[in-house]
C-alpha positions as CSV (number, residue, x, y, z in Angstrom):
1,M,124.5,275.5,109.7
2,L,124.1,275.4,106.3
3,L,122.8,279.1,104.9
4,E,121.6,279.3,100.9
5,Y,121.6,282.6,98.7
6,D,121.2,282.9,95.1
7,F,123.6,286.2,93.6
8,T,123.2,288.4,91.3
9,Y,126.2,289.5,90.7
10,L,129.8,288.2,91.6
11,R,132.8,290.2,90.8
12,C,134.2,287.4,88.2
13,Q,131.1,288.6,86.5
14,S,132.6,291.9,85.2
15,C,135.2,290.1,82.5
16,T,135.2,291.2,80.1
17,A,135.0,287.5,78.8
18,R,131.5,286.9,80.5
19,A,132.6,283.8,80.9
20,Y,132.0,281.6,84.0
21,C,134.8,279.6,84.8
22,S,135.5,277.0,87.1
23,R,138.8,279.3,88.0
24,C,136.6,282.1,89.1
25,R,134.2,279.2,91.5
26,V,137.6,278.3,93.2
27,E,138.9,280.9,94.3
28,V,135.2,282.5,95.6
29,E,134.8,279.2,97.3
30,E,138.8,279.8,98.8
31,A,138.1,282.7,99.7
32,L,134.7,282.3,101.7
33,C,136.7,279.7,103.3
34,A,139.1,282.0,104.3
35,A,136.9,283.6,106.9
36,D,136.6,282.5,110.4
37,G,133.6,280.5,110.8
38,I,132.7,279.2,107.5
39,E,134.1,275.8,107.2
40,R,132.9,275.4,103.8
41,A,131.2,277.3,100.7
42,E,129.8,276.1,97.2
43,V,129.2,277.7,94.0
44,D,127.2,277.5,91.2
45,M,127.3,279.4,88.8
46,E,125.9,279.0,85.8
47,G,122.8,278.1,88.8
48,K,124.1,281.6,90.6
49,H,123.7,279.5,93.6
50,L,125.5,279.9,97.1
51,R,125.8,276.7,99.9
52,I,128.1,277.7,102.7
53,E,128.3,276.1,106.3
54,V,129.5,278.0,109.2
55,N,129.8,277.2,112.6
56,G,129.1,280.0,115.2
57,L,128.6,282.9,112.8
58,D,125.7,284.6,112.2
59,P,123.6,284.7,109.0
60,L,124.2,288.4,108.9
61,D,127.8,288.8,109.3
62,V,128.1,285.6,106.4
63,E,126.0,288.6,104.0
64,E,128.2,290.8,105.0
65,L,131.0,289.2,104.4
66,L,129.4,288.5,101.0
67,E,129.4,292.1,100.3
68,D,132.8,292.6,101.1
69,E,133.6,289.4,98.4
70,G,131.6,291.7,95.8
71,I,129.1,289.4,96.0
72,F,125.6,290.3,95.3
73,A,123.3,287.7,97.3
74,G,120.1,287.7,98.5
């Protein structure tokens, strides 16, 4: 199942550089993909959009995981 979210905040947005760099994107994608039930994650830093492909994971669990990772999405 593919879930899509717009986010208002990522933990990397608190950096002083305010740079939406590819390193931050990769770190967030890797952290999400490390969770059980997440098959794939794509982060569009400029568009502030997440695409997450899950397998057997409830959307509410995904939202909790996002919060745990410091991602405020809706």
